[in-house]
C-alpha positions in Angstrom: -11.0 2.2 28.2 -11.8 -1.3 29.2 -9.6 -1.2 32.3 -12.0 1.3 34.0 -15.2 -0.8 33.5 -15.0 -2.6 36.9 -14.5 0.6 38.8 -17.5 2.1 37.1 -19.7 -0.8 38.0 -18.4 -0.8 41.6 -20.0 2.6 41.9 -23.3 0.9 41.5 -22.4 -2.0 43.8 -22.1 -4.4 41.0 -19.6 -7.2 41.8 -16.5 -7.2 39.6 -16.8 -10.9 39.1 -20.3 -10.5 37.7 -19.0 -7.9 35.2 -16.1 -10.2 34.2 -18.3 -13.1 33.6 -20.7 -11.0 31.5 -17.7 -9.8 29.4 -16.4 -13.3 29.1 -19.7 -14.7 28.0 -20.1 -12.0 25.4 -16.5 -12.6 24.2 -17.0 -16.4 23.9 -20.4 -15.8 22.3 -18.9 -13.6 19.7 -16.7 -16.4 18.5 -19.5 -18.9 19.0 -21.7 -16.9 16.6 -19.2 -17.5 13.8 -19.2 -21.2 14.6 -23.0 -21.2 14.3 -22.7 -20.4 10.6 -22.0 -24.0 9.8 -24.8 -25.9 11.7 -24.1 -29.2 9.9 -20.5 -29.2 11.1 -21.0 -27.4 14.4 -19.4 -29.2 17.4 -19.0 -26.2 19.7 -21.3 -23.3 19.0 -22.5 -20.1 20.7 -23.7 -21.5 24.0 -20.8 -23.9 24.5 -18.1 -21.2 23.8 -19.9 -18.5 25.7 -20.3 -20.6 28.9 -16.7 -22.0 28.5 -15.3 -18.5 28.3 -17.6 -17.3 31.2 -16.1 -20.0 33.5 -12.6 -18.5 33.1 -13.1 -15.5 35.4 -14.8 -17.8 38.0 -11.7 -20.1 38.0 -9.4 -17.1 38.5 -11.6 -15.6 41.3 -11.9 -18.9 43.2 -8.1 -19.3 43.1 -7.6 -15.8 44.5 -10.0 -16.0 47.4 -7.3 -16.8 49.9 -4.2 -14.6 49.4 -0.9 -16.4 49.4 -2.4 -19.8 48.9 -1.7 -22.3 46.1 -5.4 -22.5 45.0 -4.9 -20.4 41.9 -2.7 -22.8 40.0 -5.0 -25.7 41.1 -8.2 -24.1 39.8 -6.6 -22.9 36.6 -5.1 -26.3 36.1 -8.5 -27.9 36.6 -10.2 -25.4 34.3 -7.6 -25.8 31.5 -7.6 -29.6 31.9 -11.4 -29.7 31.5 -11.0 -27.5 28.4 -8.5 -29.9 27.0 -11.0 -32.7 27.5 -13.7 -30.8 25.7 -11.2 -30.0 22.9 -10.2 -33.7 22.5 -13.9 -34.7 22.7 -14.6 -32.5 19.7 -11.8 -34.1 17.8 -13.0 -37.6 18.7 -16.6 -36.8 17.7 -15.5 -35.3 14.4 -13.4 -38.4 13.5 -16.3 -40.6 14.5 -18.9 -38.8 12.5 -17.0 -37.5 9.5 -16.4 -39.8 6.6 -13.8 -37.4 5.1 -10.3 -38.2 6.2 -9.4 -34.5 5.9 -10.8 -33.5 9.3 -9.4 -30.2 10.7 -8.6 -29.2 14.2 -9.9 -25.6 14.0 -12.8 -26.0 16.4 -10.7 -27.8 18.9 -8.1 -25.1 18.9 -10.8 -22.5 19.1 -12.2 -24.1 22.2 -8.8 -23.9 24.0 -8.3 -20.3 22.8 -11.7 -19.3 24.2 -10.8 -20.7 27.6 -7.5 -18.8 27.6 -9.5 -15.6 26.8 -11.7 -16.3 29.8 -8.6 -16.4 32.0 -7.4 -13.1 30.5 -10.7 -11.5 31.4 -10.4 -12.9 34.9 -7.1 -11.0 35.2 -8.9 -7.8 33.9 -7.2 -7.9 30.5 -10.3 -6.6 28.8 -8.7 -4.8 25.8 -6.3 -7.7 25.0 -9.0 -10.4 25.2 -11.6 -8.6 23.1 -9.0 -7.6 20.5 -7.9 -11.2 20.2 -11.5 -12.3 20.0 -12.2 -9.9 17.1 -9.1 -11.1 15.2 -10.1 -14.7 15.8 -13.5 -14.2 14.4 -12.0 -12.5 11.3 -9.7 -15.5 10.8 -12.5 -18.0 11.2 -14.9 -16.1 9.0 -12.4 -15.7 6.2 -11.7 -19.4 6.0 -12.5 -19.9 2.3 -10.8 -16.8 1.2 -7.6 -17.5 3.2 -7.5 -21.1 1.8 -8.1 -19.7 -1.7 -5.3 -17.2 -1.3 -2.9 -19.8 0.0 -3.7 -22.3 -2.8 -3.0 -19.6 -5.4 0.4 -18.7 -3.9 3.4 -19.6 -5.9 6.5 -20.9 -4.1 8.2 -17.5 -4.6 5.2 -15.6 -3.3 5.1 -17.8 -0.2 8.8 -17.4 0.4 8.6 -13.6 0.1 5.5 -13.5 2.4 7.5 -15.4 5.0 10.4 -13.0 4.6 8.1 -10.0 5.1 6.7 -11.7 8.2 10.2 -12.2 9.5 11.0 -8.5 8.9 7.9 -7.3 10.7 7.6 -9.7 13.6 11.2 -10.9 14.3 13.7 -8.4 13.0 11.8 -5.1 13.7 11.3 -5.6 17.4 15.0 -6.5 18.0 16.6 -3.7 16.0 17.8 -0.8 18.1 15.5 2.2 18.4 18.4 4.5 19.0 20.7 6.0 16.3 23.7 3.8 15.4 26.0 6.6 14.1 27.9 9.2 16.0 25.8 12.0 14.5 22.4 10.5 15.7 21.0 10.4 12.2 20.4 6.7 11.2 18.0 4.6 13.2 17.9 1.1 11.9 14.3 0.5 13.1 13.0 3.5 11.2 14.9 2.5 8.1 13.4 -1.0 8.3 9.9 0.5 8.9 10.4 2.4 5.6 11.3 -0.8 3.9 8.2 -2.5 5.3 6.1 0.5 4.1 7.5 0.0 0.6 6.8 -3.7 0.6 3.2 -3.3 1.9 2.5 -0.6 -0.8 3.9 -3.0 -3.4 1.6 -5.7 -2.1 -1.3 -3.2 -2.0 -0.8 -2.2 -5.6 -0.6 -5.8 -6.6 -3.9 -6.6 -4.9 -5.6 -3.4 -6.1 -4.7 -4.0 -9.7 -6.1 -7.5 -9.5 -9.3 -6.3 -7.8 -10.1 -3.1 -9.6 -8.0 -3.4 -12.8 -4.6 -1.9 -13.7 -5.3 1.8 -13.9 -8.0 2.0 -11.2 -6.0 -0.3 -8.9 -3.0 2.1 -9.1 -5.3 5.0 -8.4 -6.6 3.3 -5.2 -3.0 2.6 -4.2 -2.1 6.2 -4.7 -4.9 7.5 -2.5 -4.3 5.1 0.3 -0.5 4.9 0.3 0.0 8.6 0.0 -1.7 9.1 3.3 0.7 6.5 4.9 4.0 7.3 3.3 4.0 9.3 0.0 7.7 8.9 -0.5 7.5 5.1 -0.4 4.4 5.3 -2.7 6.4 7.4 -5.2 9.1 4.8 -5.4 6.7 1.9 -5.9 4.7 3.7 -8.6 7.8 4.8 -10.4 9.0 1.2 -10.4 5.7 -0.1 -11.8 5.9 2.5 -14.6 9.4 1.3 -15.3 8.1 -2.3 -15.8 5.4 -1.3 -18.4 5.1 1.8 -20.5 1.4 1.3 -20.5 1.4 2.1 -16.8 3.2 5.4 -17.3 0.1 7.6 -17.3 -1.7 5.6 -14.7 1.3 5.6 -12.3 1.7 9.4 -12.8 -2.0 9.9 -12.0 -1.7 7.7 -8.9 1.4 9.6 -7.8 -0.5 12.9 -8.0 -3.3 11.4 -6.0 -0.7 10.2 -3.4 0.5 13.8 -3.3 -3.0 15.1 -2.6 -3.4 12.6 0.2 -0.1 13.8 1.7 -1.2 17.4 1.6 -4.5 16.6 3.3 -2.8 14.5 5.9 -0.2 17.1 6.8 -2.7 19.9 7.1 -5.1 17.7 9.0 -2.4 16.7 11.5 -1.5 20.4 12.2 -5.1 21.6 12.4 -6.2 18.7 14.7 -3.3 19.5 17.1 -3.7 23.3 16.9 -6.9 24.5 15.3 -5.9 28.2 14.8 -3.2 27.0 12.3 -6.1 26.4 9.9 -6.5 30.2 9.2 -2.9 30.5 8.2 -2.5 27.3 6.2 -5.8 27.0 4.3 -5.0 29.4 1.3 -1.7 27.7 0.2 -3.0 24.2 1.1 -6.2 24.8 -1.0 -4.0 26.1 -3.9 -1.7 23.1 -3.8 -4.5 20.6 -3.5 -6.5 22.1 -6.3 -3.5 22.2 -8.6 -2.6 18.6 -7.8 -6.1 17.3 -8.4 -6.3 19.4 -11.6 -3.0 18.0 -12.9 -4.2 14.5 -12.0 -7.5 14.9 -14.0 -5.5 16.1 -17.0 -3.1 13.2 -16.8 -6.0 10.7 -16.5 -7.9 12.1 -19.5 -4.9 12.5 -21.7 -3.6 9.0 -20.9 -5.1 5.6 -21.7 -6.5 3.3 -19.0 -5.8 -0.4 -18.9 -7.4 -3.3 -17.2 -3.9 -4.9 -16.9 -0.4 -3.8 -17.8 1.1 -7.1 -18.8 3.6 -7.0 -16.0 4.8 -10.4 -15.1 5.2 -10.3 -11.3 7.2 -13.2 -9.9 6.0 -11.9 -6.5 4.1 -8.9 -5.2 7.2 -8.1 -3.1 10.5 -6.7 -4.5 13.0 -6.7 -1.7 15.7 -5.4 -4.1 13.6 -2.3 -5.0 12.8 -1.7 -1.4 16.5 -1.8 -0.5 17.3 0.7 -3.3 14.5 3.1 -2.1 15.8 2.8 1.5 19.3 3.9 0.4 17.7 7.0 -1.2 15.7 7.5 2.0 18.8 7.3 4.2 20.7 9.7 1.9 17.8 12.3 2.1 17.6 11.7 5.8 21.3 12.4 6.2 21.1 15.5 4.0 18.1 16.8 5.9 19.6 16.4 9.4 22.9 17.7 8.2 21.2 20.7 6.6 19.3 21.3 9.8 22.5 21.4 11.8 24.1 23.9 9.3 21.0 26.0 8.7 19.5 25.9 12.2 20.5 29.5 12.9 19.3 30.7 9.5 15.6 30.6 10.3 12.6 28.6 11.2 11.5 28.0 7.6 14.8 26.6 6.5 14.8 24.2 9.4 11.2 23.1 8.5 12.2 22.5 4.9 15.2 20.4 5.6 13.2 18.5 8.2 10.4 17.9 5.7 12.8 16.2 3.3 12.8 13.2 5.7 9.3 13.5 7.2 6.8 16.2 6.3 4.3 14.8 8.8 6.8 15.3 11.6 7.1 18.9 10.6 3.4 19.4 10.9 3.5 17.9 14.4 6.4 20.1 15.3 4.7 23.2 14.0 1.6 22.5 16.1 3.6 21.7 19.2 5.7 24.9 19.0 2.6 27.0 18.3 0.8 25.5 21.3 3.9 26.3 23.4 3.5 30.0 22.5 6.9 30.3 20.8 5.5 31.1 17.3 2.4 32.6 15.8 -0.2 31.2 13.3 1.6 32.4 10.2 4.9 31.0 11.2 3.3 27.6 12.1 1.5 27.6 8.8 4.7 28.4 7.0 6.4 25.4 8.6 3.5 23.1 7.4 3.8 24.5 3.9 7.6 24.2 3.8 7.2 20.6 5.0 4.9 19.8 2.1 7.2 21.5 -0.4 10.1 19.5 1.0 8.2 16.3 0.6 7.5 17.2 -3.0 11.2 17.9 -3.5 12.2 14.5 -2.1 9.6 12.7 -4.3 10.8 14.6 -7.4 14.4 13.5 -6.8 13.3 9.8 -6.2 11.1 9.6 -9.2 13.7 11.3 -11.4 16.2 8.7 -10.3 13.9 5.7 -10.8 11.9 6.7 -13.9 12.7 10.0 -15.7 9.9 9.3 -18.2 7.4 10.5 -15.6 9.0 13.9 -15.8 6.3 15.7 -17.8 3.3 13.9 -16.2 4.3 13.9 -12.6 7.6 15.7 -11.8 6.8 19.0 -13.5 3.3 19.2 -12.0 4.7 18.5 -8.5 7.3 21.2 -9.0 4.5 23.7 -10.0 2.4 22.7 -7.0 5.3 23.4 -4.7 6.1 26.8 -6.2 2.4 27.7 -6.2 2.1 26.8 -2.5 5.1 28.9 -1.6 3.7 31.8 -3.6 0.3 31.6 -2.1 1.7 31.6 1.4 4.0 34.5 1.0 1.6 36.6 -1.1 -1.6 36.1 0.9 
């Protein structure tokens, strides 16, 4: 979107440099607004950062006036050198004026970052620069909350947070995106992505229970996590119910909410990609959603709610549990792909079911794609979506049964009934 702005303005004879400077001033001003919140400790505010960022595109433009010359490195060097001087001046003034020995360097670093954003805008990297500016404002604005969070971290929590960061930003990018086995089944990057989902859902439930209370926090986790990865959510909720019997009813309720989110997500994906599928999928989807929510209400009112479950978390992350869930995930993935190979000639619906064991959302995408290609009709596409949902319910039933069989009456049986009712509604309507 941002890359087309200069071309649009050129149609009105507006110089590109003028547009770049305006964008840069707005970007620097956005960060400067946050700095203005502390007028007593303000050493580089709205005007300073806005003008500094606005000078970046000018430096790039002056360096590019003569093609093939060495002016660009010279002008950029001068610009960044002056920025460094301003940054060091801020440090000096703060040390001279502040009596406290604990003087930070946040403003000085912010000054240099703003200058680099100006250079990015000069190279027409509008999306990247504005995105970085927004993230920067969030980091600066949440100073007290971030410091409070870090101060409250235990050594184990800090270590586990670093491990998660290493998985997400170091290991994930370097893992192969292609299958590593001769049957093209196991993709290490996808397996790691599942592990990351599990860990993030664990962390989300930890935060939600602290923010909203035990039972309500798990409910929030179920609604949000179910839309992202309901299989991972099922494993995390079953593990929490294992750690405290008080959490059994609340975790079952949250799992049913996660199931309802999964149903809405899968139907939504299919309908957005191919609107006519709605007329074939809405009756079974409505039946499954209504039964799931009804079962959730029954579980909620029959069980007891708690502000806390008395679970002593050493850390919000359990890498051991995530590894166990990933083993089950890979096993179901192998079974689904193997079943698809064996049953591919047996019909469209069987293929959708075995595919849904690994990813029901992918089945919805496939159904819409095949329908748009004219290969199948509305009813067949809707049947694929329904079978994908039923397959997802099946995989969660297996996982929860393995992790915590005590959730059988509250969650496993209702999910089985929902799946059967969905199938019945599709084939009978």
